[in-house]
C-alpha positions in Angstrom: -27.8 -35.9 -116.7 -24.3 -35.8 -118.1 -22.9 -36.1 -114.5 -24.9 -39.4 -114.0 -23.5 -40.7 -117.2 -20.0 -39.8 -116.2 -20.4 -41.5 -112.8 -21.7 -44.6 -114.5 -18.8 -44.6 -116.9 -16.4 -44.4 -113.9 -18.2 -47.2 -112.1 -18.0 -49.4 -115.2 -14.3 -48.7 -115.7 -13.6 -49.6 -112.1 -15.6 -52.8 -112.4 -13.7 -53.7 -115.6 -10.4 -52.9 -113.9 -11.3 -55.0 -110.9 -12.3 -58.0 -113.0 -9.1 -57.7 -115.0 -7.1 -57.4 -111.9 -8.7 -60.6 -110.6 -7.9 -62.3 -113.9 -4.3 -61.3 -113.8 -4.1 -62.2 -110.1 -5.6 -65.7 -110.8 -3.1 -66.2 -113.6 -0.1 -65.5 -111.4 -1.5 -67.5 -108.5 -2.3 -70.4 -110.8 1.3 -70.6 -111.9 2.5 -70.6 -108.3 0.1 -73.2 -107.2 1.3 -75.4 -110.1 4.9 -74.7 -109.1 4.1 -75.7 -105.5 2.5 -79.0 -106.4 5.0 -79.9 -109.2 8.3 -78.7 -107.7 7.8 -78.4 -103.9 5.6 -81.4 -103.3 7.2 -83.2 -106.4 4.0 -84.5 -107.8 5.4 -85.3 -111.2 2.4 -87.2 -112.7 1.2 -84.8 -115.3 -1.6 -87.0 -116.8 -3.2 -87.3 -113.4 -2.6 -83.7 -112.4 -3.9 -82.1 -115.6 -6.7 -84.7 -115.8 -7.8 -83.5 -112.4 -7.6 -79.8 -113.4 -9.6 -80.3 -116.6 -12.2 -82.5 -114.7 -12.8 -79.8 -112.2 -13.0 -77.2 -114.9 -15.4 -79.3 -117.0 -17.7 -79.9 -113.9 -17.7 -76.2 -112.9 -18.5 -75.2 -116.5 -21.3 -77.8 -116.7 -22.8 -76.6 -113.4 -22.6 -73.0 -114.6 -24.4 -74.0 -117.8 -27.1 -75.8 -115.8 -27.6 -72.7 -113.5 -27.9 -70.5 -116.6 -24.7 -68.5 -116.0 -23.2 -69.5 -119.3 -24.7 -70.7 -122.6 -23.4 -73.9 -124.2 -24.8 -74.6 -127.6 -25.4 -78.1 -129.0 -22.9 -78.4 -131.8 -23.0 -80.6 -134.8 -20.6 -83.5 -135.3 -18.8 -81.6 -138.2 -18.1 -78.6 -135.9 -16.8 -80.9 -133.1 -14.5 -82.7 -135.6 -13.3 -79.4 -137.0 -12.3 -78.4 -133.5 -10.6 -81.7 -132.6 -7.1 -80.7 -133.8 -7.3 -77.7 -131.5 -8.3 -79.9 -128.5 -5.3 -82.1 -129.3 -3.0 -79.1 -129.1 -4.7 -78.0 -125.9 -3.8 -81.3 -124.3 -0.2 -81.1 -125.5 -0.1 -77.5 -124.2 -1.1 -78.4 -120.6 0.8 -81.6 -120.5 4.1 -80.1 -121.8 3.6 -77.1 -119.5 3.3 -79.3 -116.5 6.5 -81.2 -117.4 8.4 -77.9 -118.0 7.1 -76.2 -114.9 8.2 -79.1 -112.7 11.8 -78.6 -113.8 12.2 -74.9 -114.5 12.0 -71.8 -112.4 8.9 -69.7 -112.9 10.7 -66.6 -114.4 12.4 -68.9 -116.9 9.2 -70.7 -117.8 7.3 -67.5 -118.3 10.0 -66.0 -120.4 10.0 -69.0 -122.7 6.2 -68.9 -122.9 6.4 -65.4 -124.4 8.1 -66.9 -127.5 4.6 -68.2 -128.5 3.8 -64.7 -129.5 6.8 -64.7 -131.8 5.5 -67.8 -133.5 2.1 -66.1 -134.1 3.8 -62.9 -135.3 6.0 -64.9 -137.7 3.1 -66.9 -139.1 1.0 -63.8 -139.7 4.0 -62.0 -141.4 5.2 -65.0 -143.5 2.1 -66.9 -144.4 -0.8 -64.6 -144.1 1.1 -61.6 -145.4 -0.3 -59.3 -142.8 1.0 -55.8 -142.3 3.0 -55.9 -139.1 4.2 -52.7 -137.4 8.0 -52.3 -136.8 7.3 -51.9 -133.1 5.7 -55.4 -133.0 8.5 -56.9 -135.0 11.1 -55.4 -132.6 9.1 -56.7 -129.6 9.1 -60.2 -131.1 12.8 -60.0 -131.7 13.5 -58.9 -128.2 11.4 -61.7 -126.8 13.2 -64.2 -129.0 16.6 -62.8 -127.9 15.7 -63.0 -124.2 14.6 -66.6 -124.5 17.7 -67.5 -126.5 20.0 -66.1 -123.8 18.3 -68.0 -121.0 20.1 -71.4 -121.5 23.5 -69.7 -121.3 22.7 -67.8 -118.1 20.6 -70.3 -116.3 22.6 -71.7 -113.3 20.1 -74.5 -112.9 20.0 -75.5 -116.6 17.8 -78.5 -117.2 17.7 -79.9 -120.8 14.5 -81.8 -120.2 12.8 -78.7 -118.8 13.7 -76.6 -121.8 12.6 -79.4 -124.1 9.1 -79.5 -122.7 9.0 -75.7 -122.6 9.7 -75.6 -126.3 6.9 -78.2 -127.0 4.6 -76.1 -124.8 5.2 -72.8 -126.6 4.9 -74.4 -130.0 1.5 -76.0 -128.9 0.4 -72.6 -127.6 1.3 -70.8 -130.8 -0.3 -73.4 -133.0 -3.4 -73.5 -130.8 -3.8 -69.7 -131.1 -3.2 -69.7 -134.9 -5.7 -72.5 -135.4 -8.2 -70.8 -133.2 -7.9 -67.6 -135.1 -8.0 -69.3 -138.5 -11.4 -70.8 -137.7 -13.1 -67.5 -136.9 -15.9 -66.8 -137.4 -16.7 -70.2 -135.9 -20.0 -71.8 -135.1 -18.5 -72.6 -131.7 -18.3 -69.9 -129.0 -15.4 -69.5 -126.7 -17.3 -71.4 -124.0 -18.2 -74.2 -126.4 -14.5 -74.5 -127.4 -13.3 -74.7 -123.8 -16.1 -77.2 -122.9 -14.9 -79.5 -125.7 -11.3 -79.0 -124.6 -12.2 -80.1 -121.1 -14.0 -83.2 -122.2 -11.3 -84.3 -124.7 -8.6 -83.6 -122.1 -10.2 -85.7 -119.4 -10.8 -88.6 -121.7 -7.3 -88.6 -123.4 -5.4 -88.0 -120.1 -7.3 -90.8 -118.4 -6.4 -93.2 -121.1 -2.8 -92.0 -121.2 -2.3 -92.4 -117.4 -1.8 -96.2 -117.7 0.8 -96.4 -120.5 2.8 -93.6 -119.0 2.9 -95.4 -115.6 1.4 -92.5 -113.7 -1.7 -94.5 -112.6 0.3 -96.9 -110.4 3.4 -94.7 -109.6 1.2 -92.2 -107.8 0.6 -94.8 -105.1 4.2 -94.2 -104.0 3.7 -90.4 -103.7 4.6 -89.5 -100.1 2.0 -86.6 -99.8 -0.9 -88.5 -101.4 -3.0 -88.0 -98.2 -1.5 -84.6 -97.3 -4.1 -81.9 -96.8 -2.0 -79.2 -98.5 -1.7 -81.4 -101.6 -5.4 -81.9 -101.8 -6.0 -78.2 -101.2 -3.5 -77.1 -103.8 -5.0 -79.4 -106.4 -8.5 -78.1 -105.8 -7.2 -74.5 -105.7 -5.5 -74.9 -109.1 -8.6 -76.4 -110.6 -10.8 -73.6 -109.4 -8.3 -70.9 -110.3 -7.9 -72.3 -113.8 -11.7 -72.3 -114.3 -12.3 -68.8 -113.0 -9.3 -67.5 -115.1 -10.8 -69.0 -118.2 -14.3 -67.7 -117.3 -13.2 -64.1 -116.5 -11.0 -63.9 -119.6 -13.9 -65.0 -121.9 -16.2 -62.5 -120.3 -13.7 -59.7 -120.6 -13.1 -60.5 -124.3 -16.8 -60.5 -125.0 -17.2 -57.0 -123.5 -14.0 -55.3 -124.7 -12.1 -54.8 -127.9 -8.7 -56.5 -128.0 -6.9 -53.2 -127.7 -9.0 -52.1 -124.7 -8.5 -55.5 -123.1 -4.7 -55.2 -123.4 -4.8 -51.7 -121.9 -6.8 -52.9 -118.9 -4.4 -55.8 -118.4 -1.5 -53.4 -118.3 -3.1 -51.3 -115.6 -4.0 -54.3 -113.6 -0.5 -55.7 -113.6 1.1 -53.6 -110.9 -1.2 -54.3 -107.9 -1.4 -57.9 -108.9 2.4 -58.0 -109.0 2.5 -57.0 -105.3 0.5 -60.1 -104.2 2.5 -62.1 -106.8 5.7 -61.2 -104.8 4.0 -62.2 -101.5 3.1 -65.7 -102.8 6.5 -66.1 -104.3 8.0 -65.4 -100.9 5.7 -68.0 -99.4 6.7 -70.7 -101.9 10.4 -69.9 -101.5 10.0 -70.2 -97.7 8.1 -73.5 -98.1 10.8 -74.9 -100.3 13.5 -73.8 -97.9 11.6 -75.3 -95.0 11.4 -78.7 -96.8 15.1 -78.6 -97.6 16.0 -77.7 -94.0 13.8 -80.6 -92.6 15.4 -83.1 -95.0 18.9 -81.8 -94.1 18.2 -82.2 -90.4 16.9 -85.7 -90.9 20.0 -86.6 -92.9 22.3 -85.2 -90.2 20.3 -87.0 -87.5 20.6 -90.3 -89.3 24.3 -89.9 -89.9 25.0 -88.6 -86.4 23.6 -91.7 -84.6 26.1 -94.1 -83.4 25.6 -97.8 -83.6 25.1 -99.6 -80.2 27.6 -102.2 -81.3 30.3 -99.6 -81.9 29.7 -97.9 -78.6 
């Protein structure tokens, strides 16, 4: 009897590890797909790009609800209005993140994103007067020091990229603080994300005209390119499944257990992360080589009048 229980525990642990590995893997791949669309293909129209991502996520979540895979509760107007500031921060978070990721390298962007945890730690220590362990304070200081040294050691320093990265991390920190302050909430995690998707699609659709993205996208050279369409669809699906798996894991595990499983899932996911990074570097190098050859070919032609 005890042996069967032990085997069941091992099976459950392996399932949780595998799901966590997939979550971490999707998180890494999502960042690289974003980098491919924004930096390699140069699709710098964040209102349209993020509007597309949130539209796919909202449709997939709605279909999952209709199929009975998730439960979305009908919320009152007061609960929706109370969550509205968080949805505004969510839109600012994804918009600023796209602008920053289109100008910064992925390691730089991820290092700056970690500063959001410093904001949360500082808020809990200064305003909520929570007891914070010295180890957590030291970790926050190291993260802050690492981010502060980046501009002085970045050979491709871009002020606009850092500006949008700072806005992104402040939105992330404020979003997490606001979300934690509203717990216990009448809205579940799925309800909150569903409202985020709806609000993002509406707001970004209206913002695409005044920002000029709606008409500028017609000049995008890869608008009918199959890799562009595939990357946009892949990023939408990856974003949805990342959100879905994260919500499910948090509902089954305590925060400390979830953090431990994420730690054990990082190394195998890192191996595939390296493979995808190499692909994107090769893709970027290929594009640069093609452009250089075209430029040399144009400059090397002699005019028939001269000859």
